[in-house]
C-alpha positions as a printed Julia matrix, in Angstrom:
82×3 Matrix{Float64}:
 -121.56  -169.05  -64.17
 -122.73  -166.12  -66.41
 -120.25  -165.53  -69.26
 -122.44  -163.14  -71.13
 -120.64  -159.84  -71.85
 -123.19  -157.63  -73.77
 -120.82  -154.6   -73.39
 -118.1   -156.35  -75.45
 -119.13  -157.35  -78.94
 -117.62  -160.22  -80.9
 -114.93  -159.36  -83.45
 -116.36  -158.73  -86.8
 -114.83  -160.42  -89.93
 -113.27  -157.06  -90.95
 -110.81  -157.45  -88.06
 -109.36  -160.53  -89.51
 -109.38  -159.15  -93.05
 -107.5   -156.02  -91.91
 -105.08  -158.02  -89.78
 -104.16  -160.19  -92.79
 -103.58  -156.95  -94.83
 -101.3   -155.43  -92.2
  -97.84  -155.06  -93.82
  -95.57  -157.84  -92.73
  -92.53  -155.55  -92.65
  -94.27  -153.18  -90.22
  -95.51  -156.11  -88.01
  -91.88  -157.35  -87.77
  -91.03  -154.03  -86.0
  -92.99  -155.47  -83.12
  -91.08  -158.74  -82.88
  -90.78  -160.02  -79.37
  -93.51  -157.73  -78.08
  -97.11  -157.79  -76.94
  -99.28  -155.58  -79.05
 -102.81  -154.2   -78.88
 -104.71  -154.18  -82.17
 -107.47  -151.65  -82.87
 -110.91  -153.27  -82.75
 -111.12  -153.26  -86.49
 -107.65  -154.81  -86.92
 -106.37  -151.86  -89.02
 -103.62  -150.65  -86.72
 -101.48  -151.42  -83.69
 -102.3   -148.94  -80.93
  -99.47  -149.77  -78.59
  -96.8   -152.37  -77.83
  -94.47  -153.42  -75.11
  -92.36  -156.55  -74.24
  -94.21  -156.64  -70.89
  -97.94  -157.1   -71.08
  -98.55  -155.24  -67.87
  -96.58  -152.29  -69.18
  -98.69  -152.5   -72.39
 -101.83  -152.28  -70.4
 -100.49  -149.13  -68.53
  -99.6   -147.54  -71.86
 -103.07  -148.06  -73.2
 -104.65  -146.6   -69.97
 -102.28  -143.6   -70.05
 -103.39  -142.95  -73.72
 -106.99  -142.99  -72.66
 -107.65  -146.32  -74.44
 -109.87  -148.84  -72.72
 -107.88  -152.13  -72.58
 -111.24  -154.01  -72.97
 -111.68  -152.5   -76.42
 -108.51  -153.8   -78.01
 -107.31  -157.19  -79.28
 -104.14  -158.36  -77.52
 -101.64  -160.34  -79.5
  -97.94  -161.27  -79.3
  -95.47  -161.07  -82.25
  -92.86  -163.73  -82.16
  -89.22  -162.72  -82.38
  -87.99  -162.73  -85.89
  -85.49  -165.56  -85.06
  -88.3   -167.79  -83.88
  -90.04  -170.08  -86.47
  -93.45  -171.77  -86.26
  -93.69  -175.45  -87.02
  -97.36  -175.03  -88.09
C-alpha cells in the first residue's frame, strides 16, 4: 500500500505554536463543534456541530478540505481526565 502523499505536506511546528497561542476564550465559542484550522494554526476557518456540514461549508467558501486541520472542541461542560 502506498501511503505517500507528496501533495500534502506535514504540519510545520508553527501550526502547534499558533494553536497554543489561540485565545482560550475565543476557542470556547466553538464548544461542541468540529472546527477547521488554517494550515498554520493561526485561525479557525469554519465550524459546525456536524463534520459533514463543516466539509460542505469549507467547499462552499472555496477552501480545499485537504488543506485544513480538522479538530473538535469539547463542550464546556466536559472535562478531560488527562
